[in-house]
C-alpha positions as CSV (number, residue, x, y, z in Angstrom):
1,M,18.8,6.7,9.6
2,K,16.2,6.8,12.3
3,P,16.8,4.1,15.1
4,V,14.5,1.1,14.6
5,I,12.7,-0.5,17.4
6,A,11.5,-3.9,16.6
7,I,8.3,-5.1,18.7
8,V,8.4,-9.1,18.7
9,G,6.7,-11.8,20.6
10,R,4.4,-14.6,20.4
11,P,0.9,-14.5,18.6
12,N,-1.7,-12.7,20.1
13,V,-0.2,-11.2,22.7
14,G,-0.9,-7.6,21.5
15,K,2.0,-6.6,19.4
16,S,0.0,-4.9,16.8
17,T,-2.1,-2.7,19.3
18,L,0.9,-1.5,21.0
19,F,2.4,-0.6,17.8
20,N,-0.8,1.6,16.6
21,R,-0.5,3.3,20.3
22,M,3.3,4.2,20.3
23,I,2.7,5.6,16.7
24,G,-0.8,7.5,17.2
25,K,-2.5,6.1,14.6
26,R,-4.4,2.9,13.3
27,I,-2.0,1.5,10.8
28,A,-1.7,-2.5,11.8
29,I,-4.3,-4.4,11.6
30,V,-5.8,-5.6,15.3
31,K,-8.4,-8.4,16.1
32,D,-8.5,-11.4,18.6
33,T,-7.0,-13.6,16.0
34,P,-3.7,-15.1,16.2
35,G,-1.2,-14.5,13.2
36,L,-2.9,-11.5,11.6
37,T,0.5,-10.0,11.2
38,R,2.4,-11.6,8.7
39,D,4.7,-9.1,7.2
40,R,6.9,-6.4,9.2
41,I,4.8,-3.1,9.4
42,Y,6.9,0.4,10.0
43,G,5.8,3.5,11.4
44,D,7.0,6.4,12.8
45,A,7.0,7.5,16.4
46,E,8.1,10.2,18.4
47,W,8.6,11.1,22.4
48,E,9.7,13.7,24.3
49,G,11.6,15.1,20.7
50,K,13.2,12.0,19.6
51,T,11.8,10.6,16.5
52,F,12.1,6.5,16.2
53,L,11.2,3.8,13.2
54,I,8.2,1.1,15.0
55,V,8.5,-2.1,13.5
56,D,5.3,-4.6,14.2
57,T,6.1,-8.2,13.6
58,G,4.3,-11.5,13.1
59,G,4.1,-14.1,15.7
60,F,7.5,-15.7,16.9
61,Q,6.4,-19.7,17.2
62,S,8.7,-21.8,18.8
63,E,8.3,-24.7,16.2
64,P,6.4,-23.4,13.3
65,E,5.4,-26.3,10.8
66,E,3.9,-24.4,8.0
67,D,5.7,-22.8,5.5
68,I,3.9,-19.7,6.0
69,V,4.8,-19.9,9.7
70,R,8.5,-20.0,8.8
71,E,8.3,-17.6,6.8
72,V,6.6,-15.1,9.4
73,K,9.6,-15.8,11.8
74,K,12.0,-15.3,9.4
75,Q,10.5,-11.7,9.3
76,A,10.6,-11.2,12.9
77,I,14.5,-12.4,12.9
78,A,15.2,-9.9,9.6
79,A,13.5,-7.0,11.8
80,I,15.5,-7.6,15.1
81,K,18.6,-8.2,12.8
82,E,17.5,-4.5,11.9
83,S,16.6,-2.9,15.2
84,D,18.7,-0.8,17.8
85,V,16.4,-2.0,20.3
86,I,14.2,-4.8,21.2
87,L,11.1,-4.6,23.0
88,M,9.3,-8.0,23.6
89,L,6.0,-8.3,24.7
90,M,4.1,-11.2,26.7
91,D,0.8,-11.8,28.2
92,A,-0.5,-11.2,31.8
93,E,-3.2,-13.2,30.9
94,S,-1.8,-16.5,29.5
95,G,1.2,-16.2,31.6
96,L,4.9,-17.1,31.0
97,M,5.0,-19.6,28.2
98,P,8.0,-22.1,27.0
99,A,7.4,-20.0,23.4
100,D,8.7,-16.7,25.7
101,T,11.5,-18.5,27.1
102,E,12.9,-19.4,23.9
103,L,12.5,-16.2,22.3
104,S,14.2,-14.6,25.1
105,N,16.8,-16.5,24.9
106,T,17.0,-16.2,21.2
107,L,17.3,-12.7,21.7
108,R,19.8,-12.5,23.8
109,K,22.5,-13.6,20.9
110,Y,21.9,-10.6,19.0
111,N,24.0,-8.0,21.6
112,K,20.9,-5.7,21.4
113,K,18.9,-3.4,23.8
114,I,16.1,-5.2,25.3
115,F,13.0,-4.5,26.7
116,Y,10.5,-6.6,28.2
117,A,7.1,-5.7,29.0
118,V,3.9,-7.5,29.8
119,N,0.6,-6.5,28.6
120,K,-2.7,-6.6,29.3
121,I,-2.0,-5.2,33.0
122,D,-4.7,-2.2,32.9
123,G,-3.8,-1.3,36.7
124,P,-1.7,-1.5,39.6
125,K,-4.2,-4.1,41.1
126,K,-3.0,-6.1,38.4
127,E,0.7,-6.1,38.8
128,K,0.8,-8.9,40.6
129,F,0.7,-10.7,37.3
130,L,4.5,-9.9,36.6
131,Y,5.5,-12.4,39.5
132,E,4.7,-15.1,36.9
133,F,7.4,-13.6,34.7
134,Y,10.8,-13.4,37.4
135,P,12.0,-16.6,36.2
136,L,13.5,-14.4,32.9
137,G,16.1,-12.9,35.3
138,V,14.8,-9.2,33.1
139,D,13.9,-6.1,34.4
140,L,9.7,-6.2,33.3
141,F,7.4,-3.1,32.3
142,P,3.8,-3.8,32.9
143,V,1.4,-2.0,29.8
144,S,-1.5,-2.0,28.7
145,A,-1.8,-1.2,24.8
146,L,-5.2,-1.2,24.9
147,N,-5.5,2.2,27.5
148,G,-2.0,2.9,27.6
149,Y,-1.1,2.1,31.1
150,G,2.6,2.0,31.7
151,L,3.6,3.3,28.5
152,D,4.8,6.8,29.4
153,D,7.6,5.0,31.7
154,L,8.3,2.4,28.9
155,M,8.8,4.9,26.0
156,D,10.9,7.0,28.6
157,S,13.4,4.1,29.3
158,I,13.7,3.5,25.7
159,S,13.9,6.7,24.9
160,A,16.7,7.2,27.2
161,V,19.0,4.7,24.9
162,M,18.2,6.1,21.7
163,P,20.4,8.4,19.9
164,Q,18.9,12.1,19.2
165,E,17.3,12.2,15.8
166,K,16.9,15.8,13.8
167,Q,16.2,14.3,10.2
168,E,13.5,16.2,8.6
169,K,10.9,13.4,7.1
170,A,11.1,13.2,3.3
171,E,7.7,12.6,1.4
172,Y,8.8,10.5,-1.6
173,P,6.6,9.6,-4.8
174,K,3.7,7.0,-2.9
175,I,3.3,3.9,-5.5
176,A,1.0,1.1,-4.4
177,V,1.3,-2.4,-5.6
178,V,-2.6,-3.7,-6.3
179,G,-4.0,-6.8,-7.9
180,R,-5.8,-9.9,-7.4
181,P,-3.6,-12.1,-4.5
182,N,-0.7,-14.3,-6.1
183,V,-0.5,-12.5,-9.0
184,G,3.1,-11.5,-7.9
185,K,3.1,-8.2,-6.1
186,S,5.2,-9.3,-3.0
187,T,7.6,-10.7,-5.4
188,L,7.5,-7.4,-7.2
189,V,8.3,-5.1,-4.3
190,N,11.2,-7.4,-2.7
191,S,12.7,-7.5,-6.6
192,L,12.6,-3.6,-6.8
193,L,13.6,-3.1,-2.9
194,G,16.6,-6.3,-3.1
195,E,15.9,-7.9,-0.4
196,E,12.9,-10.4,1.2
197,R,10.8,-7.3,2.8
198,M,7.5,-9.1,2.2
199,I,6.7,-12.6,2.4
200,V,6.4,-14.4,-0.6
201,S,4.4,-17.6,-0.6
202,P,2.4,-19.7,-2.8
203,V,-0.7,-19.4,-0.7
204,P,-3.0,-16.3,-1.7
205,G,-3.4,-13.9,0.4
206,T,-0.1,-14.0,2.5
207,T,-0.1,-10.3,2.8
208,R,-2.5,-8.8,4.8
209,D,-1.5,-5.6,5.8
210,A,-0.3,-2.5,3.6
211,V,3.4,-2.6,3.8
212,D,5.5,0.4,2.8
213,S,9.4,0.6,1.9
214,I,11.6,2.7,0.5
215,C,13.1,2.1,-2.8
216,K,16.0,3.6,-4.4
217,Y,16.6,4.3,-8.3
218,Y,19.7,5.7,-9.0
219,T,19.5,9.4,-7.0
220,K,15.8,9.4,-6.3
221,K,13.4,7.9,-3.8
222,Y,9.9,6.3,-3.9
223,T,7.9,4.9,-1.2
224,I,6.3,1.4,-2.2
225,I,3.4,0.0,-0.8
226,D,2.3,-3.6,-1.4
227,T,-1.5,-4.4,-0.8
228,A,-3.2,-7.1,0.5
229,G,-4.9,-9.0,-2.5
230,I,-8.4,-7.9,-3.6
231,R,-10.8,-10.8,-3.9
232,K,-14.5,-11.4,-4.7
233,K,-16.7,-10.1,-1.7
234,G,-17.9,-13.6,-1.1
235,K,-14.8,-14.8,-0.2
236,M,-13.6,-12.1,2.2
237,A,-16.0,-13.8,4.9
238,K,-13.0,-13.4,7.4
239,T,-13.0,-9.9,9.3
240,F,-9.5,-9.6,8.5
241,E,-9.6,-9.8,4.9
242,K,-12.5,-7.3,4.8
243,Y,-10.3,-4.8,7.2
244,S,-7.2,-5.6,4.1
245,F,-9.4,-4.7,1.4
246,M,-10.9,-1.8,2.9
247,R,-7.2,-0.7,4.2
248,T,-5.9,-1.4,0.3
249,V,-8.6,1.0,-1.0
250,R,-7.2,3.7,1.4
251,N,-3.9,3.2,0.2
252,I,-5.2,3.4,-3.5
253,E,-6.7,6.5,-2.9
254,S,-3.3,8.2,-0.9
255,C,-1.0,6.8,-3.6
256,D,0.5,8.8,-6.8
257,V,0.7,6.1,-9.2
258,A,-0.8,2.4,-8.8
259,L,1.0,-0.4,-10.4
260,I,-2.3,-2.7,-11.8
261,L,-0.3,-6.1,-11.7
262,F,-2.1,-8.9,-13.7
263,D,-1.2,-12.5,-14.6
264,A,0.0,-12.9,-17.9
265,V,-0.8,-16.6,-18.2
266,E,-4.6,-16.0,-16.8
267,G,-5.2,-13.0,-19.3
268,V,-7.5,-9.9,-17.6
269,V,-10.2,-11.7,-15.7
270,E,-13.6,-10.0,-14.2
271,M,-11.9,-8.8,-10.8
272,D,-8.8,-7.5,-12.8
273,Q,-11.3,-5.1,-14.2
274,K,-12.7,-4.3,-10.9
275,I,-9.5,-3.4,-9.4
276,A,-8.8,-1.1,-12.3
277,N,-11.8,0.6,-12.0
278,L,-11.1,1.4,-8.5
279,V,-7.8,3.0,-9.5
280,Y,-9.7,4.8,-11.8
281,D,-12.4,5.6,-9.6
282,A,-10.1,6.9,-7.1
283,G,-8.5,9.4,-9.9
284,K,-4.3,7.7,-9.8
285,G,-2.1,7.6,-12.2
286,A,-1.8,3.8,-13.3
287,I,0.6,1.3,-15.2
288,I,-0.8,-2.1,-16.4
289,L,2.0,-5.2,-15.4
290,F,1.9,-8.2,-17.2
291,N,4.1,-10.3,-14.6
292,K,5.3,-13.7,-15.2
293,W,5.7,-12.9,-18.8
294,D,8.8,-15.3,-18.8
295,L,6.0,-18.3,-18.4
296,T,3.6,-17.1,-21.4
297,E,3.9,-18.8,-24.9
298,K,3.8,-15.2,-26.8
299,T,2.3,-16.8,-29.7
300,A,0.4,-14.7,-32.0
301,Q,-2.9,-16.1,-30.9
302,F,-2.3,-15.5,-27.2
303,L,-0.8,-11.7,-28.1
304,K,-4.3,-11.3,-30.2
305,K,-6.6,-12.5,-27.5
306,L,-4.4,-10.3,-25.2
307,Q,-5.3,-7.4,-27.0
308,H,-8.9,-8.5,-27.1
309,E,-8.8,-8.2,-23.3
310,L,-7.0,-5.1,-23.0
311,Q,-9.6,-3.1,-25.6
312,Y,-12.6,-4.8,-24.3
313,K,-12.2,-5.2,-20.3
314,L,-10.0,-2.2,-19.6
315,W,-11.5,0.4,-22.3
316,F,-12.2,2.8,-19.6
317,M,-8.0,3.0,-19.1
318,R,-6.2,3.0,-22.3
319,Y,-4.7,6.0,-21.5
320,A,-2.7,3.3,-18.8
321,P,1.1,2.5,-20.3
322,I,1.6,-1.1,-20.3
323,L,4.9,-3.1,-19.6
324,T,5.8,-7.1,-19.7
325,I,7.6,-8.0,-16.6
326,S,8.7,-11.0,-15.0
327,A,8.9,-10.3,-11.0
328,L,10.5,-13.6,-10.2
329,N,13.6,-12.9,-12.7
330,R,13.4,-9.0,-12.4
331,Q,12.8,-8.7,-16.0
332,R,12.6,-5.3,-16.9
333,V,11.3,-4.0,-13.4
334,T,13.1,-0.8,-13.4
335,K,11.7,0.5,-16.4
336,L,8.9,1.6,-14.6
337,F,10.5,4.3,-12.5
338,P,10.8,6.4,-15.2
339,V,7.3,5.8,-16.2
340,V,6.2,6.6,-13.0
341,D,8.1,10.1,-12.8
342,E,6.5,10.7,-16.3
343,I,3.0,9.9,-14.8
344,I,3.1,12.3,-12.1
345,A,4.1,15.3,-13.9
346,E,1.3,14.3,-16.2
347,S,-1.2,14.5,-13.3
348,A,0.1,17.8,-12.3
349,K,0.2,19.3,-15.7
350,K,-1.9,22.9,-15.9
351,I,-2.9,24.1,-19.5
352,S,-3.6,27.4,-20.0
353,T,-7.1,28.7,-20.6
354,H,-6.3,29.9,-23.7
355,E,-4.7,26.9,-25.2
356,L,-7.8,24.6,-23.5
357,N,-10.4,27.1,-25.4
358,D,-8.5,26.8,-29.0
359,F,-9.0,22.9,-28.5
360,L,-12.3,23.1,-28.1
361,S,-12.6,25.5,-30.5
362,E,-11.0,22.8,-33.1
363,S,-12.8,20.0,-31.6
364,L,-16.4,21.6,-32.4
365,S,-14.9,22.2,-35.9
366,M,-15.0,18.5,-36.4
367,Q,-17.8,17.4,-34.2
368,Q,-20.8,19.3,-32.4
369,P,-22.8,18.1,-29.5
370,P,-25.9,16.1,-30.2
371,M,-28.9,18.2,-30.3
372,Y,-31.1,17.8,-27.0
373,K,-35.0,17.6,-27.4
374,G,-34.6,18.9,-30.9
375,R,-32.5,21.9,-29.6
376,E,-28.9,22.9,-30.4
377,V,-26.2,22.2,-27.4
378,K,-23.7,24.9,-27.3
379,L,-20.5,24.7,-25.2
380,Y,-19.1,28.1,-24.6
381,Y,-16.0,28.2,-22.3
382,I,-13.3,25.4,-20.7
383,T,-11.3,25.9,-18.4
384,Q,-9.2,23.9,-15.8
385,A,-10.5,23.3,-12.0
386,G,-7.9,20.8,-10.9
387,V,-4.9,18.6,-10.9
388,K,-4.4,15.2,-9.7
389,P,-6.1,14.0,-11.8
390,P,-6.6,17.2,-14.4
391,C,-10.0,18.4,-14.1
392,F,-11.6,20.5,-16.8
393,I,-15.2,22.4,-16.3
394,I,-17.1,23.0,-19.7
395,F,-19.8,25.7,-19.3
396,A,-23.0,24.7,-21.7
397,N,-26.0,25.7,-22.6
398,R,-28.5,22.6,-21.9
399,K,-25.2,20.5,-19.6
400,E,-27.8,17.2,-19.2
401,G,-27.6,17.2,-23.4
402,I,-23.8,16.6,-23.3
403,T,-23.5,12.7,-23.3
404,P,-20.9,10.3,-22.0
405,E,-20.2,9.1,-26.0
406,Y,-19.2,13.2,-26.8
407,I,-17.3,13.6,-23.7
408,R,-15.1,10.6,-24.5
409,F,-14.7,11.9,-27.8
410,L,-13.4,15.6,-26.1
411,E,-11.2,12.9,-24.1
412,K,-9.5,11.4,-27.2
413,Q,-9.0,15.1,-28.3
414,L,-7.8,16.3,-25.2
415,R,-5.4,13.4,-24.9
416,E,-4.0,14.1,-28.6
417,R,-3.2,17.3,-27.9
418,F,-1.8,17.3,-24.4
419,L,-1.1,13.8,-23.8
420,F,-1.9,13.1,-20.2
421,K,0.0,9.6,-20.5
422,G,-1.3,7.5,-17.6
423,V,-3.7,9.4,-15.6
424,P,-7.3,10.0,-16.0
425,V,-9.5,13.1,-17.0
426,R,-12.4,14.5,-15.6
427,F,-14.9,16.7,-17.4
428,L,-17.7,18.5,-15.4
429,I,-20.1,20.1,-17.6
430,R,-21.6,23.1,-15.8
431,Q,-25.1,25.4,-16.8
432,R,-24.4,28.7,-17.9
């Protein structure tokens, strides 16, 4: 396992900015608003040939009153416990605060190697601000997370106490958990991991950053990405929610399979449809998960209503398998892993040109394309152009004559013959 460095400190002292600089790319949301980072966010860093796992935590507050703030503190303590080295960050502009002193005293209880850095010191002239922090009785590192001042000395000191890590970086299948706020995404991730890695709260929008976690199922490992809940544009007024939305879209685009979580009690609503469409447009494999199944009545009327919603609201994703789960009670949650493996294999499946043209001939014998402007439309040839998602090129004499209805007919025939379970397929029509 890679050694772990946990960055801790009060809200808005620059932990996420320093985290992004240390790993060399922007993962954590950075904005001048206290409390943006709520969950633990992980990233790989390398210094002088040594590799670390760095953890960005939520702001540590001495007397949290709100439930969500208590959960943030709980997550920060969890990160401290699992770390090998702790990096406590303070703010030169605000000076030494009582919460800094309290956190420093708390950290000493864990018997870890601790480094103390004072942020927002962007040059030698500002190092005079260190004097205010001397009452802590510790060695201090002046740094600027924004421009990198002092980072070399800090990283050299941290690297000196860390063991050499020579483990190759493993690439595991990426599973993104997506859905509206408060449908149970973080609860599902925690259930899969067997630990409270993500904050779970009845307050919608608790997860703001996408959080990666490694999950093991028997002998296989997967990267689970818990994403921020996507809500209507009118409700994403705050800038950080727009950042979260963009990051969620990027995580959909980078995943192998998306678990689209629905609230089984509420059924399929308009926003669910839009989220599913994001996954479809990205060309990603998908599993539809109806969560909170333990709270449903399961009457004939309820099941008929759900079936109707699936048929008419998610008509474009009828290829996606459907599972009913209870993330809170861990009911059937592990059943999704064999389905994920199957979908990943289907997404990468290649069909020979010979088989495809046999399929095309049979499909044409069943139903010819409609006439276009009084002229016959002919399909000559089909070949597979790519995978993830599977993409097929069809050569025709009049490409504009191929209607969406006929494409849906071809897709239906293709799936009956070659399956492609859980993945969208693409058809490109080329003029011959």
